[in-house]
C-alpha positions, -999 to 999 in steps of 0.1 A, spaced: -72 -37 -18 -90 -39 -50 -87 -73 -70 -83 -68 -108 -89 -96 -135 -54 -111 -141 -37 -126 -176 -50 -163 -182 -19 -178 -168 -31 -178 -133 -43 -213 -122 -78 -225 -123 -100 -243 -97 -82 -276 -91 -57 -261 -69 -88 -246 -48 -109 -276 -46 -83 -305 -44 -53 -293 -22 -33 -328 -22 -28 -322 -60 -10 -290 -61 25 -282 -72 40 -302 -102 18 -334 -96 -2 -348 -127 -39 -341 -125 -60 -373 -128 -94 -384 -122 -127 -366 -134 -119 -329 -117 -83 -328 -129 -94 -333 -167 -126 -312 -162 -100 -286 -144 -76 -286 -175 -103 -284 -202 -118 -256 -186 -87 -237 -181 -82 -239 -218 -118 -225 -227 -121 -198 -201 -96 -173 -188 -86 -175 -150 -97 -148 -126 -74 -140 -96 -81 -152 -60 -77 -193 -73 -41 -188 -62 -51 -171 -29 -49 -200 -10 -17 -217 1 1 -245 -20 25 -260 11 14 -285 35 19 -322 22 39 -342 41 73 -354 28 68 -386 18 34 -377 -2 51 -348 -23 53 -356 -62 33 -389 -60 3 -392 -82 -29 -383 -67 -56 -411 -61 -81 -412 -90 -112 -391 -82 -144 -409 -77 -176 -404 -92 -198 -379 -71 -222 -405 -59 -191 -428 -48 -173 -400 -29 -189 -406 4 -190 -439 4 -158 -456 0 -153 -484 24 -123 -488 47 -102 -518 44 -69 -525 63 -52 -526 30 -57 -489 24 -27 -470 35 -28 -440 59 -21 -418 29 -48 -435 11 -73 -431 40 -63 -393 45 -69 -389 3 -105 -407 9 -116 -379 33 -100 -352 10 -118 -366 -20 -149 -367 -2 -147 -329 4 -135 -320 -33 -165 -311 -56 -155 -318 -95 -163 -287 -117 -194 -305 -134 -205 -310 -97 -203 -272 -94 -220 -265 -124 -248 -285 -113 -248 -266 -79 -247 -232 -101 -279 -244 -122 -298 -252 -90 -293 -219 -74 -304 -204 -106 -337 -225 -103 -341 -219 -68 -335 -182 -73 -362 -181 -100 -387 -200 -76 -381 -173 -50 -388 -146 -74 -419 -161 -86 -451 -147 -67 -467 -183 -73 -439 -206 -63 -423 -181 -33 -438 -195 -4 -421 -229 -12 -387 -213 -18 -358 -219 2 -339 -192 -16 -366 -169 -4 -353 -136 -26 -366 -109 -5 -372 -74 -17 -351 -50 4 -368 -19 -10 -337 -2 -18 -339 10 -54 -309 29 -59 -271 29 -51 -254 62 -39 -246 87 -64 -220 107 -41 -242 135 -35 -257 120 -3 -248 143 26 -261 152 62 -259 132 95 -272 99 98 -277 77 129 -270 37 129 -280 11 152 -265 -22 147 -275 -54 165 -246 -77 169 -242 -111 180 -232 -98 217 -231 -62 214 -252 -31 201 -231 -9 182 -244 30 175 -229 55 150 -233 90 139 -220 90 99 -216 126 87 -216 124 50 -203 155 31 -219 153 -6 -180 147 -19 -184 114 -34 -186 98 0 -149 95 1 -143 110 37 -176 99 60 -168 113 96 -177 87 121 -183 85 157 -193 52 173 -198 34 208 -203 -2 215 -228 -14 242 -222 -52 254 -252 -67 257 -265 -86 292 -259 -126 283 -296 -135 290 -312 -105 269 -311 -123 236 -333 -154 250 -359 -130 268 -385 -107 260 -385 -90 227 -395 -55 243 -365 -58 267 -343 -62 238 -357 -32 219 -358 -12 250 -322 -22 255 -313 -8 221 -332 25 227 -313 33 257 -279 27 241 -288 51 217 -300 78 243 -265 74 262 -246 76 228 -265 107 217 -261 121 251 -224 116 249 -220 135 217 -240 164 223 -262 157 191 -283 185 178 -319 186 181 -331 186 144 -345 156 129 -320 125 128 -326 102 106 -317 65 116 -308 32 99 -311 1 117 -287 -29 108 -308 -58 119 -292 -93 103 -319 -115 106 -343 -130 81 -374 -106 76 -404 -101 54 -400 -62 41 -428 -45 25 -413 -13 28 -377 3 33 -391 11 70 -414 -19 72 -401 -56 79 -414 -86 100 -390 -107 113 -395 -141 97 -374 -162 121 -346 -154 146 -308 -172 140 -274 -169 154 -286 -177 191 -314 -152 192 -348 -164 203 -365 -133 220 -402 -139 224 -430 -117 207 -412 -106 177 -415 -131 150 -440 -119 127 -438 -85 141 -424 -52 123 -392 -47 140 -388 -14 127 -419 -4 148 -406 -19 177 -375 1 178 -392 32 166 -416 27 200 -385 18 221 -369 52 209 -403 73 216 -403 57 255 -366 71 256 -380 107 247 -359 108 216 -387 123 197 -362 141 169 -351 103 159 -370 86 131 -360 51 116 -359 55 79 -346 20 67 -340 -13 78 -312 -33 60 -292 -66 69 -252 -66 66 -254 -78 31 -271 -47 17 -247 -25 36 -217 -42 24 -231 -34 -13 -236 2 -3 -205 7 10 -188 -5 -21 -207 17 -41 -189 48 -24 -157 47 -46 -171 62 -77 -185 33 -93 -216 15 -87 -216 -19 -69 -247 -40 -77 -240 -74 -58 -226 -80 -24 -217 -114 -10 -212 -120 30 -190 -152 40 -186 -149 77 -204 -166 106 -231 -173 83 -234 -161 47 -259 -143 24 -258 -123 -8 -279 -96 -25 -279 -79 -60 -298 -52 -77 -325 -68 -100 -351 -54 -124 -381 -44 -102 -405 -62 -128 -390 -95 -122 -393 -94 -84 -432 -106 -80 -431 -105 -47 -425 -66 -43 -452 -37 -51 -426 -20 -72 -428 -26 -110 -404 -4 -122 -366 8 -116 -343 -15 -96 -347 -34 -63 -322 -48 -42 -328 -84 -35 -318 -105 -3 -310 -142 -17 -311 -156 19 -293 -181 0 -283 -198 36 -313 -217 32 -304 -232 -3 -303 -270 0 -327 -272 30 -352 -293 3 -326 -318 -4 -310 -304 -33 -273 -305 -21 -278 -341 -9 -252 -353 -36 -225 -327 -23 -230 -330 18 -206 -356 34 -212 -377 65 -190 -351 82 -216 -326 69 -244 -344 86 -227 -347 118 -224 -309 121 -259 -304 111 -273 -329 136 -254 -314 163 -266 -280 156 -295 -259 171 -314 -263 138 -308 -295 124 -319 -298 86 -321 -259 79 -294 -236 66 -276 -265 49 -256 -244 25 -246 -218 52 -234 -248 70 -211 -256 44 -197 -224 39 -200 -206 69 -172 -197 95 -196 -207 123 -193 -244 111 -159 -247 90 -139 -255 124 -166 -282 132 -165 -300 98 -128 -299 103 -131 -317 136 -153 -344 124 -130 -352 98 -99 -355 122 -121 -377 146 -131 -399 116 -92 -400 107 -84 -407 143 -109 -435 144 -91 -450 114 -60 -449 133 -42 -425 108 -37 -395 129 -26 -390 166 -16 -428 169 -12 -437 203 -21 -405 218 -49 -394 241 -78 -378 215 -109 -376 239 -107 -336 233 -120 -339 197 -154 -352 210 -158 -317 227 -180 -294 202 -164 -261 190 -129 -273 201 -117 -261 171 -124 -226 160 -127 -213 121 -103 -186 128 -77 -213 138 -84 -233 107 -77 -203 87 -42 -195 103 -32 -231 98 -38 -229 61 -17 -198 58 15 -203 36 41 -188 57 31 -199 93 6 -225 90 25 -255 101 38 -239 131 2 -228 138 -13 -261 133 14 -276 160 7 -250 183 -30 -252 182 -28 -293 182 -5 -293 211 -30 -268 228 -57 -294 226 -33 -320 243 -29 -338 208 10 -339 207 11 -339 168 37 -354 147 51 -334 115 31 -358 95 -1 -352 115 4 -314 110 8 -314 75 -22 -335 72 -45 -314 96 -34 -286 70 -44 -307 42 -78 -313 56 -84 -275 66 -76 -265 31 -100 -288 17 -125 -277 37 -123 -239 31 -116 -245 -6 -150 -262 -7 -167 -234 10 -148 -210 -16 -159 -229 -45 -195 -233 -34 -195 -197 -28 -185 -193 -65 -212 -212 -76 -236 -192 -61 -218 -160 -70 -220 -173 -107 -256 -181 -106 -266 -145 -94 -242 -130 -123 -257 -154 -147 -293 -143 -138 -283 -106 -139 -269 -110 -174 -298 -130 -188 -325 -108 -173 -309 -75 -186 -303 -96 -220 -265 -88 -222 -239 -105 -240 -212 -98 -215 -218 -82 -178 -191 -67 -161 -202 -58 -124 -186 -49 -92 -191 -71 -62 -191 -59 -27 -174 -87 -4 -171 -89 36 -165 -116 58 -132 -141 66 -136 -161 36 -145 -142 6 -109 -147 -10 -106 -175 -39 -141 -177 -55 -135 -158 -86 -114 -179 -104 -145 -210 -103 -171 -178 -110 -152 -174 -142 -154 -210 -154 -190 -214 -141 -199 -177 -155 -179 -171 -184 -201 -145 -198 -195 -122 -166 -165 -104 -154 -166 -96 -116 -142 -74 -98 -141 -79 -58 -143 -49 -39 -134 -57 -1 -161 -38 19 -151 -13 46 -176 -15 78 -206 -25 56 -229 -28 86 -219 8 101 -213 33 70 -232 9 48 -265 15 67 -256 53 70 -255 53 32 -287 31 26 -305 57 48 -291 89 32 -299 75 -4 -334 71 9 -334 105 16 -321 119 -15 -345 97 -35 -372 109 -12 -361 147 -20 -356 144 -56 -390 127 -60 -407 157 -42 -390 179 -67 -397 158 -97 -435 157 -88 -433 195 -84 -420 200 -117 -444 174 -134 -476 185 -115 -487 210 -141 -488 181 -167 -509 157 -144 -547 166 -149 -573 159 -127 -606 147 -133 -622 181 -128 -594 194 -154 -604 171 -181 -644 176 -177 -632 216 -181 -616 204 -213 -646 184 -223 -670 213 -218 -647 236 -238 -645 213 -266 -683 210 -266 -688 250 -263 -665 255 -293 -680 227 -312 -712 246 -310 -698 278 -320 -682 260 -350 -717 245 -363 -734 282 -360 -737 302 -391 -733 333 -371 -705 322 -349 -686 300 -371 -661 326 -379 -650 330 -343 -646 293 -334 -612 276 -328 -628 243 -339 -639 249 -375 -662 220 -377 -662 220 -413 -691 202 -437 -678 174 -457 -708 167 -478 -708 132 -470 -742 123 -461 -739 85 -451 -717 59 -441 -711 23 -458 -745 1 -452 -730 -32 -469 -749 -28 -501 -721 -8 -521 -707 -27 -551 -684 -22 -580 -651 -7 -589 -640 24 -579 -607 45 -582 -589 61 -554 -562 88 -554 -542 95 -523 -522 128 -524 -507 140 -491 -469 142 -495 -439 135 -519 -454 102 -527 -491 96 -537 -509 63 -546 -534 54 -572 -558 24 -563 -586 6 -578 -611 -8 -551 -635 -38 -560 -662 -38 -534 -680 -72 -539 -705 -93 -516 -676 -113 -505 -655 -83 -493 -630 -57 -507 -598 -61 -530 -578 -33 -538 -546 -31 -559 -523 -2 -561 -493 17 -571 -471 46 -557 -460 72 -578 -431 100 -569 -437 136 -575 -402 151 -582 -393 185 -562 -392 201 -596 -429 193 -601 -440 200 -562 -427 236 -565 -434 244 -601 -469 254 -617 -501 236 -606 -506 228 -645 -476 207 -644 -483 190 -609 -516 179 -619 -506 171 -651 -482 147 -637 -511 133 -615 -532 123 -646 -501 109 -663 -499 84 -634 -535 73 -630 -534 67 -670 -504 47 -664 -520 29 -637 -552 22 -654 -533 10 -685 -516 -16 -663 -545 -26 -648 -565 -29 -678 -590 2 -669 -583 26 -692 -614 21 -716 -637 23 -683 -649 51 -668 -650 43 -629 -660 68 -601 -631 81 -582 -626 94 -547 -596 119 -541 -578 122 -508 -566 155 -508 -543 162 -473 -540 199 -475 -563 227 -458 -595 229 -479 -628 248 -479 -651 221 -487 -681 237 -510 -697 202 -518 -688 163 -523 -670 171 -553 -658 206 -546 -629 218 -523 -610 249 -523 -573 249 -515 -565 272 -486 -527 270 -484 -502 244 -495 -478 225 -467 -457 197 -466 -430 212 -490 -458 218 -520 -457 254 -535 -474 249 -568 -485 282 -583 -520 288 -595 -535 265 -570 -543 282 -540 -579 297 -540 -588 270 -568 -611 242 -566 -586 210 -566 -613 188 -583 -616 213 -612 -577 214 -615 -577 178 -619 -604 176 -643 -589 205 -664 -557 182 -667 -574 150 -675 -588 174 -703 -556 183 -717 -544 150 -716 -575 137 -732 -585 113 -706 -617 114 -707 -626 83 -686 -621 105 -653 -652 107 -630 -645 125 -596 -674 121 -575 -659 128 -542 -628 149 -526 -622 136 -489 -596 143 -461 -576 112 -443 -599 115 -412 -631 110 -432 -617 83 -452 -607 65 -417 -643 67 -405 -654 51 -442 -629 25 -439 -639 12 -406 -677 19 -414 -678 -10 -443 -667 -37 -415 -690 -20 -387 -720 -2 -394 -721 15 -362 -687 37 -370 -699 69 -371 -665 86 -359 -630 92 -373 -602 96 -351 -565 102 -366 -537 104 -337 -505 100 -353 -480 130 -366 -510 152 -363 -545 148 -352 -582 152 -361 -619 139 -357 -650 137 -376 -684 124 -369 -720 122 -383 -737 152 -371 -775 160 -376 -784 182 -404 -807 206 -383 -775 212 -361 -752 221 -391 -759 258 -393 -735 263 -424 -755 239 -446 -789 241 -460 -812 216 -452 -826 200 -420 -831 160 -430 -807 135 -423 -769 136 -413 -736 148 -425 -700 140 -418 -686 171 -397 -645 174 -402 -638 191 -367 -602 201 -374 -599 199 -336 -560 203 -339 -569 240 -338 -589 238 -306 -574 263 -280 -563 285 -309 -586 316 -293 -569 311 -259 -597 289 -244 -567 263 -234 -543 285 -219 -545 274 -185 -535 240 -196 -504 252 -216 -472 247 -194 -440 266 -199 -428 235 -216 -459 235 -242 -448 273 -247 -413 266 -254 -423 239 -282 -450 264 -294 -425 291 -297 -403 272 -320 -428 258 -346 -434 277 -381 -470 279 -368 -468 295 -334 -501 300 -317 -518 278 -341 -528 243 -337 -526 244 -301 -547 212 -292 -526 190 -317 -494 205 -299 -506 187 -266 -515 158 -282 -498 144 -316 -466 125 -323 -450 156 -340 -447 172 -307 -447 151 -277 -408 144 -280 -401 180 -282 -418 184 -248 -402 155 -231 -370 170 -242 -375 205 -226 -387 188 -196 -356 168 -194 -336 198 -198 -352 216 -169 -346 182 -149 -306 185 -158 -307 223 -150 -319 212 -112 -295 186 -111 -319 158 -107 -309 141 -141 -275 128 -157 -258 144 -121 -267 181 -136 -239 175 -160 -244 196 -194 -260 174 -224 -253 194 -256 -269 167 -275 -302 173 -254 -302 208 -268 -307 196 -303 -343 204 -316 -363 174 -321 -335 149 -312 -359 129 -288 -383 116 -314 -419 107 -304 -408 67 -313 -385 68 -282 -417 72 -260 -434 44 -276 -401 22 -271 -392 36 -235 -429 29 -222 -431 -5 -235 -442 -29 -207 -415 -54 -194 -388 -31 -213 -356 -35 -192 -339 -5 -177 -307 -15 -193 -325 -12 -227 -338 22 -223 -303 33 -212 -291 18 -243 -316 42 -263 -305 72 -244 -270 63 -249 -280 64 -286 -288 96 -281 -251 103 -263 -268 105 -230 -248 88 -204 -279 75 -180 -276 56 -147 -305 32 -140 -321 59 -118 -319 83 -148 -337 61 -171 -363 54 -147 -369 91 -147 -369 95 -181 -395 68 -184 -416 86 -158 -413 118 -178 -424 99 -211 -455 83 -194 -465 115 -178 -465 130 -212 -481 106 -231 -509 101 -206 -519 137 -206 -519 133 -244 -542 104 -241 -563 120 -215 -569 153 -235 -578 132 -267 -603 111 -245 -618 147 -232 -622 160 -269 -638 125 -277 -661 126 -248 -677 157 -261 -686 145 -295 -700 115 -284 -721 130 -256 -730 153 -281 -742 124 -307 -759 108 -277 -779 143 -267 -787 148 -305 -805 114 -307 -823 114 -276 -808 85 -261 -804 73 -226 -773 51 -239 -752 56 -272 -733 25 -288 -708 36 -314 -677 28 -330 -645 51 -337 -624 43 -367 -589 51 -356 -558 55 -376 -525 73 -366 -488 58 -353 -494 70 -320 -524 55 -315 -514 23 -329 -478 20 -320 -478 35 -282 -478 7 -258 -502 28 -234 -517 56 -254 -551 37 -269 -555 20 -232 -555 50 -213 -577 71 -241 -602 41 -236 -604 44 -198 -606 77 -196 -634 78 -222 -652 57 -202 -650 77 -170 -658 110 -190 -687 98 -210 -703 68 -189 -736 68 -208 -719 60 -243 -702 23 -251 -678 29 -275 -660 6 -294 -627 14 -310 -619 0 -346 -582 3 -361 -587 15 -398 -567 -3 -428 -558 22 -453 -582 50 -443 -567 74 -470 -571 48 -498 -598 22 -492 -618 50 -477 -618 73 -504 -631 47 -525 -659 38 -503 -668 73 -501 -671 74 -539 -690 38 -535 -715 56 -511 -722 84 -529 -729 65 -563 -752 46 -540 -772 76 -529 -769 86 -564 -789 58 -578 -826 57 -586 
């Protein structure tokens, strides 16, 4: 049966927590008011009405209830002869009634205790242990194969073989056998216990003619363990009457595996250990919808839920999901439930085998509810309210009243008759009034247990909602045990932002353990396939050293006069002979042309720093695609407009021109356009000196105050911009939509320019590295697919491995391959993913942000119409990380070649140099710069490299090139 949310007409929690006030009675006291107000605010949830409403003694029906005292008063009402027997019963019932505001406080304390358990700093002191179960996924329905399960129970061992058919786990085939345990084994040696379990397994396998191929086994071990892997768990402490020696602090998986080997079952491997709570969650995930919370309220109580792994600080995992077992039975062991405990609870605790421990479990677990009822009855007998004149010595006997009997007594239809039979069997000869009052007490005890569990569940749901940053959480909750009915009304009031659907478990310990084991095997197989697919993108240290050596070789070829024409790295001289030294002064113009907009700037360089003013101008499409004369006329008109606004029209200022199109530079102020890009196609420009075209336009417009002293690209501008702030900056690096680098080379090594003295900035144009085939071994099938669809196939090969324009496309092709292999999105077709450039590189940056919740990754993918599970989101994240890491490492290998060449050029044992860097990938990606710098340190250990982010390299940098040129021209 599956419970669904019902209309708001369902009754609120008052009926659950205060049995004597049911029916048509007016509700009074704090709890009545709180319940009415809460029902007006929040929708009711089914389950609140699942507890019976009958059972008031005839003379008590229809009377107003006794006012509810404050929580601090509930446990200390004095008995006086003036109190009627009814008032005495009500006093006991009120002591067991928890007002809504008190339940809210319990929820808040539980949340606080959970956070304490999740934190590495406070975990050791936590009562709610929040133990990682190392289960990182719920079933997806594809699990199949034969799974063995061994379940250690209170008095027996159950062995199962579960066959999953890969049909959504709809019809698992189950064979099982139960072996009764000898009475003394739970108190004996640990070795004897595990030997007995292994013997049971051998007998079971002998009886079902099991195959001899490897059989994975799931071990259900319902005790508190410190788990470090799915198949590694140390017992923290025994409970439930077990106290075997030499087990606490030991790995119970290893103990079982050793016992299995003794039985010569060498084909049986223990793959997973879990408790019954986790098994419940997993079986309830077998119905087509994921279940991410589970609740056990039976002999004991526990809960678990799927959390963001990064929040579980005690686990090694830092990504994906992790099932956390709360071990909430110990909640309150530090005294946080003292205001909830009644004298009856204190008596039950004192008589237990572990006084002061498991305080929450002793309020809600079925092992204790019968005892609570017994102590309430004993107290009322002492006050001469029950069983007057009859022998009641039997009520002093521990465990004489069982929880199962309590549950039968509160039944609507047969409860009164059952109460009479149970009491008569104890020799108590009850009256009708005695039976009614006993039924009331049983209901109050069970209702309180349900309300407390509801508060705990509300804490879990609120934690999940907050950690996933959701406005509303909709979740399935797997439930098992005798006492789970009736929570969700109170849960709905305490966590109105969450909607929970209860899914009763079917054999959570048996089938659940099989599913846990099958999921672990499926994930291991998938990880292997994913690793194989991504392996070509994962570069070794030797691979990167080879790339570094190839870059160095291509650099040498590019610098050589004879070899320059055949080099893939062009090593173009820029005629920039120096970097800023801090003595530059004056006003300079800068022009930044590289797209549909361009900027004009005035840069004032003074002793106290640099000040800039700028304006952006638009180039109309008709001008971009018209004549060169019209284009450069438009540029001059914009410069004149800017100078007029800045009162600079009468001044002749040096101008630095950032011209971001492919050029052959023949001097600092002479650059021949090789080809237009970025949508420009102005006629009469290709093959011409762009500085001369600008000067001719100035003459046509009679603008005589134009003095172009330098034409640069953005990489050189970046180096110069950072060089003003750090004189050691002699390298420029761009890693954005494209990629490039420049550096200061010794003139004696520049074979393409005459002169031996000093240095010159070399524009490497390293994006074309590999165009001659030298990087073919590092190109994967995914890289080739991306390259084939570009407008310059076979060109800019290095850039296509590194820059932002291409990384998203590489990721998209990998995702398509994973879908085809049924490893992603359950193999379902993804039409949107077939669209080129749909997966933009900015998504990589967002998906890889440290601490980003997987829920947010799912949201990003859903915006792309990709319906991703948490496992899908984790896999997409891994693909993004693999692609961006490779890009950063390749960039580091190229840069290592540069800094090592500079160090050797200068004959230094250790080089200290600064890299001026710009580009959205470097600046915006959360990990790129970190990976780049780390790999550079590994590949160039003799170089100390500092990275300085550029501010306006194409504007400020161009002006500084002009400033340095003017400084060098001064006598």
